[in-house]
C-alpha positions as CSV (number, residue, x, y, z in Angstrom):
1,E,82.6,-82.5,47.4
2,R,82.6,-78.8,48.1
3,K,86.1,-77.0,47.9
4,T,86.4,-74.3,50.2
5,L,88.9,-71.2,50.8
6,P,90.4,-71.1,54.2
7,S,89.6,-67.9,55.1
8,Q,86.1,-68.2,53.7
9,S,82.9,-70.4,54.9
10,P,80.3,-72.0,52.6
11,L,77.6,-69.9,54.9
12,T,80.0,-66.8,53.9
13,G,79.6,-67.5,50.4
14,T,76.2,-68.2,50.0
15,A,75.5,-64.7,51.8
16,H,77.6,-63.1,49.1
17,A,75.8,-64.7,46.4
18,T,72.2,-63.8,47.8
19,M,73.2,-60.2,48.6
20,F,74.8,-60.0,44.7
21,R,71.6,-62.0,43.5
22,A,69.0,-59.5,45.3
23,A,71.0,-56.4,43.9
24,A,71.6,-57.3,40.5
25,S,67.3,-58.2,40.5
26,S,66.9,-54.8,41.9
27,A,69.0,-53.2,39.2
28,V,67.0,-55.1,36.6
29,R,63.4,-54.4,38.1
30,R,64.8,-50.4,38.0
31,A,65.8,-50.7,34.5
32,V,62.8,-52.4,33.5
33,L,60.4,-50.2,35.0
34,S,62.7,-46.8,33.7
35,S,62.7,-48.5,30.3
36,T,58.7,-48.6,30.5
37,R,58.0,-45.3,32.2
38,G,60.1,-43.8,29.3
39,T,60.2,-43.4,25.7
40,P,58.6,-46.3,24.0
41,T,60.6,-48.1,21.4
42,P,59.7,-46.6,18.2
43,Y,57.0,-49.0,16.1
44,P,58.7,-50.4,12.6
45,A,57.3,-47.5,9.8
46,S,56.2,-50.6,7.7
47,R,53.7,-52.0,9.6
48,A,52.0,-48.8,11.4
49,L,48.6,-48.0,10.4
50,A,47.2,-44.8,9.2
51,F,44.7,-43.7,12.0
52,H,43.3,-40.2,11.6
53,T,39.9,-38.7,12.1
54,S,40.0,-35.7,9.8
55,P,41.1,-35.6,6.1
56,R,44.8,-35.0,5.1
57,R,45.6,-32.0,4.8
58,D,48.2,-30.5,2.4
59,E,50.9,-29.2,4.1
60,E,51.0,-32.2,6.0
61,A,51.6,-34.3,2.6
62,S,53.8,-32.1,1.6
63,E,56.2,-32.2,4.5
64,A,59.8,-33.7,4.0
65,A,59.6,-37.3,4.4
66,P,61.9,-39.0,7.4
67,A,65.2,-39.9,6.7
68,P,65.2,-44.2,5.2
69,S,66.2,-46.0,8.2
70,K,68.3,-48.9,7.5
71,G,65.9,-51.2,9.2
72,G,66.7,-54.4,11.0
73,L,67.1,-54.9,14.5
74,F,67.8,-51.8,16.3
75,G,68.5,-50.2,12.7
76,T,71.7,-51.7,12.6
77,G,70.3,-53.8,9.3
78,L,70.8,-57.5,10.6
79,S,67.4,-59.3,10.1
80,E,65.3,-59.3,13.1
81,W,65.2,-63.0,13.3
82,F,68.8,-62.6,15.5
83,A,66.6,-61.0,18.2
84,L,65.5,-64.5,19.6
85,P,68.5,-66.0,20.1
86,I,69.8,-63.4,21.7
87,G,66.6,-62.8,23.5
88,I,66.9,-66.5,24.7
89,T,70.7,-66.0,25.7
90,A,70.0,-63.2,28.0
91,A,66.9,-64.3,29.4
92,V,68.5,-67.6,30.8
93,P,70.8,-66.2,33.2
94,I,68.2,-63.0,33.8
95,I,66.0,-66.0,35.1
96,K,68.0,-68.3,36.6
97,F,70.2,-65.5,38.8
98,D,66.5,-63.5,39.6
99,W,67.3,-60.3,37.9
100,Y,63.9,-60.1,37.1
101,V,61.5,-61.7,39.0
102,I,58.1,-63.0,36.7
103,N,55.6,-62.2,38.9
104,E,51.5,-61.5,38.5
105,E,52.7,-57.9,37.4
106,T,54.7,-59.2,35.0
107,Q,51.9,-61.3,33.4
108,L,49.1,-58.5,33.4
109,A,51.1,-56.6,31.9
110,A,52.0,-58.9,29.4
111,V,48.2,-59.6,28.7
112,F,47.7,-55.6,28.8
113,I,50.3,-55.1,26.2
114,A,49.0,-58.5,24.3
115,F,45.6,-56.5,24.2
116,C,46.4,-53.0,23.1
117,V,48.5,-55.2,20.5
118,A,45.5,-57.1,18.8
119,L,43.1,-54.4,18.9
120,Y,45.4,-52.1,17.7
121,T,46.3,-54.3,14.9
122,Q,42.8,-55.9,14.5
123,G,40.3,-53.4,15.2
124,G,42.3,-50.1,14.1
125,D,40.4,-50.5,11.0
126,A,37.2,-50.6,12.4
127,I,38.0,-47.6,14.8
128,Y,39.2,-45.8,12.4
129,K,36.5,-46.5,9.8
130,S,34.1,-45.7,12.6
131,L,35.6,-42.3,13.3
132,D,36.0,-41.6,9.7
133,E,32.7,-41.8,9.0
134,T,31.6,-39.2,11.9
135,A,34.1,-37.1,11.0
136,Q,32.9,-37.5,7.2
137,T,29.1,-37.2,8.4
138,I,29.8,-33.9,10.3
139,L,32.1,-32.8,7.3
140,K,29.2,-33.6,5.1
141,E,26.9,-31.4,7.2
142,H,29.0,-28.5,7.2
143,H,29.3,-28.4,3.4
144,E,25.7,-28.6,3.4
145,A,25.3,-25.6,5.5
146,E,27.8,-24.1,4.2
147,D,26.3,-24.4,0.7
148,K,22.9,-23.3,1.7
149,V,24.6,-19.7,2.8
150,I,26.7,-20.0,-0.3
151,A,23.4,-19.9,-2.4
152,A,21.5,-17.5,-0.2
153,L,24.2,-14.7,-1.1
154,E,24.5,-15.5,-4.5
155,Q,20.5,-15.1,-4.6
156,K,21.0,-11.8,-2.7
157,L,23.9,-11.0,-4.9
158,E,21.4,-11.4,-8.2
159,F,18.7,-9.1,-6.5
160,L,21.4,-6.7,-5.7
161,Q,22.7,-6.9,-8.6
162,A,18.9,-7.1,-10.8
163,N,18.8,-3.7,-8.6
164,K,21.2,-1.9,-9.5
165,G,19.4,-0.1,-12.5
166,Q,16.9,1.2,-9.7
167,V,17.5,4.5,-10.3
168,E,17.3,4.4,-14.0
169,H,14.1,3.2,-13.7
170,F,13.2,6.0,-11.3
171,E,14.2,8.4,-14.2
172,A,12.4,6.8,-16.6
173,I,9.4,6.7,-14.7
174,N,9.4,10.2,-13.4
175,A,10.2,11.1,-17.3
176,I,6.8,9.9,-18.4
177,R,5.1,10.6,-15.8
178,D,6.3,14.1,-17.1
179,Q,5.5,14.3,-20.4
180,T,1.7,12.6,-20.1
181,Y,0.8,15.7,-17.6
182,K,1.8,17.9,-20.3
183,N,-0.4,15.5,-22.6
184,L,-2.8,16.0,-20.2
185,N,-2.8,20.1,-19.8
186,A,-2.7,20.3,-23.5
187,A,-5.8,17.7,-23.7
188,G,-7.6,19.4,-21.0
189,A,-7.5,22.8,-23.0
190,V,-9.3,21.4,-25.6
191,K,-11.8,19.1,-23.6
192,P,-13.7,21.8,-22.1
193,Q,-14.6,22.4,-25.8
194,H,-15.7,18.8,-26.6
195,D,-17.5,18.8,-23.5
196,F,-19.1,22.0,-24.6
197,K,-20.0,20.9,-27.9
198,A,-20.9,17.1,-26.6
199,Q,-23.7,19.5,-24.1
200,V,-25.0,21.5,-26.6
201,E,-25.8,18.8,-29.1
202,K,-27.4,16.9,-26.4
203,M,-29.8,20.2,-25.7
204,L,-30.5,20.3,-29.5
205,N,-31.2,16.8,-29.5
206,M,-33.4,16.9,-26.8
207,I,-35.2,20.3,-28.0
208,A,-35.9,18.3,-31.3
209,Q,-37.5,15.4,-29.4
210,E,-39.2,17.7,-27.3
211,E,-40.8,19.7,-30.6
212,A,-41.6,16.0,-32.5
213,S,-43.4,14.9,-29.6
214,N,-45.5,18.2,-29.2
215,E,-46.2,18.1,-32.6
216,E,-47.5,14.4,-32.4
217,K,-49.5,15.0,-29.5
218,A,-51.2,18.3,-31.5
219,K,-51.7,16.3,-34.4
220,I,-53.7,13.4,-32.2
221,A,-55.4,16.0,-30.0
222,L,-56.3,17.5,-33.6
223,M,-57.7,14.2,-35.2
224,E,-60.0,13.3,-32.0
225,A,-61.1,16.9,-32.1
226,A,-61.9,16.8,-36.2
227,V,-63.2,13.1,-35.5
228,A,-65.8,13.9,-32.5
229,D,-66.8,16.8,-34.9
230,V,-67.7,14.6,-37.7
231,T,-69.1,12.4,-36.1
232,S,-71.5,14.6,-34.1
233,Q,-72.2,16.7,-37.4
234,F,-73.5,13.3,-39.1
235,S,-74.9,12.1,-36.3
236,S,-77.8,15.0,-36.0
237,A,-78.1,15.5,-39.6
238,K,-79.8,12.9,-41.7
239,N,-78.9,14.7,-45.0
240,L,-75.1,14.2,-44.3
241,K,-76.0,10.6,-43.4
242,K,-78.0,9.7,-46.1
243,A,-75.2,11.7,-48.8
244,A,-72.5,9.5,-46.9
245,L,-74.6,6.3,-47.3
246,D,-75.1,7.4,-51.2
247,S,-71.4,8.2,-51.7
248,A,-70.4,4.4,-50.1
249,I,-73.0,3.1,-52.2
250,A,-71.6,4.7,-55.8
251,S,-68.2,4.1,-54.5
252,I,-68.7,0.0,-54.3
253,K,-70.9,0.3,-57.7
254,G,-67.5,1.7,-59.3
255,G,-70.0,4.6,-60.1
256,A,-68.6,8.3,-61.0
257,G,-70.8,9.6,-58.0
258,G,-70.2,13.3,-56.5
259,G,-68.3,14.5,-54.3
260,D,-67.3,12.6,-50.6
261,P,-69.1,14.3,-47.5
262,V,-67.2,12.3,-44.8
263,K,-64.2,13.7,-46.4
264,D,-65.5,17.2,-47.3
265,A,-66.3,17.2,-43.5
266,F,-63.2,16.9,-42.5
267,I,-62.0,19.2,-45.0
268,K,-64.1,22.3,-43.8
269,F,-63.5,21.6,-40.0
270,F,-59.3,21.5,-40.7
271,Q,-59.7,25.1,-42.4
272,A,-61.8,26.3,-39.7
273,K,-59.1,25.8,-37.5
274,A,-56.5,26.8,-39.7
275,T,-58.4,29.8,-39.7
276,E,-58.7,30.2,-36.0
277,A,-55.2,29.8,-35.3
278,G,-54.4,32.6,-38.1
279,T,-56.9,35.1,-36.3
280,S,-55.8,33.7,-33.2
281,S,-53.9,36.1,-30.4
282,D,-54.1,33.3,-27.5
283,D,-50.1,31.9,-27.1
284,S,-51.0,30.2,-23.7
285,E,-50.6,27.0,-24.7
286,E,-47.2,27.5,-26.6
287,K,-46.2,29.1,-23.7
288,A,-46.9,26.4,-21.6
289,Q,-44.8,24.1,-23.7
290,R,-42.0,26.6,-23.9
291,A,-41.8,26.7,-20.0
292,A,-42.4,22.9,-19.5
293,L,-39.6,22.7,-22.1
294,I,-37.4,24.6,-20.3
295,A,-37.8,23.1,-17.1
296,K,-37.3,19.5,-18.1
297,L,-33.2,21.4,-19.9
298,N,-32.4,23.0,-16.9
299,G,-33.1,20.1,-14.9
300,V,-30.9,17.8,-17.2
301,A,-27.9,20.6,-17.3
302,K,-28.2,20.6,-13.4
303,N,-28.0,17.0,-13.2
304,E,-25.2,16.8,-15.4
305,G,-23.3,19.6,-15.2
306,F,-23.4,21.8,-18.3
307,F,-21.4,24.7,-18.7
308,F,-24.8,26.8,-19.1
309,H,-28.3,27.1,-18.3
310,F,-31.5,28.4,-19.6
311,D,-33.6,31.5,-18.4
312,E,-37.7,32.1,-18.7
313,S,-37.2,33.4,-22.3
314,G,-35.1,29.7,-23.2
315,K,-32.2,32.0,-24.1
316,P,-28.9,30.2,-22.9
317,G,-26.5,31.7,-20.0
318,M,-23.0,30.4,-19.1
319,K,-22.4,29.5,-15.6
320,V,-20.1,31.5,-13.5
């Protein structure tokens, strides 16, 4: 049987309890919301996973390490297992007196937190590796591009270094050119003499060839004339034919006959021609041969640009 104070009714006590419970529940709810919106509880450093998308920097590695924590429950050094009985002891009155109402929002938050924790603990390495692989690929491409740029710059540097002696090369070329011009000028003073000598030698060879040709032609013409004259003599004179036949028969028999009438006829013809040439003053044939030779020599001198030419008398003269 419930005992009540005379000044209090059961309804009044119940109302006070309900009001107290509602106030406590509101206070706990505000505390929980403010705690969830504020700074989150630091995750233990021993269980933290490295999660980076870029290479670790030297300056980050050289930073001073944080002061070591005592560890345990809330940094007190006590074992973390003390949180279990403390939490159970605190949860019983909180839930009993409805200081914190467990509803669908609490369940959704718990599921979301569990998902985040599971993703962080189970899939954190995979996500890190995926992002780190992408970062390494980008870094590799960047390094390859830098290597190509460096190679191009090195090649350009080698080209520029190779061209450092370009001025000396041109100076050496100019010196060689000057010396060559000097040698050409020195040779140019002697070259006309060599050219003139070669031209004179060529003209002399042509004159000698022409004279030899004319002499051969004169010999052939003289022999043809002699043969024709001797043939006509022996064809018309019977005594010459008989003398020639007797001489041939004696020569075949090996006897010592008289002279050879054919030979004597040729000798007489040549002696008559020699006497005629010595007493004759007609030099028209020689002049014609000389004129033909001079015309031929002047034609060669003109075509080949000789330094001289011949006049009508055959005397050479230098060109102006």
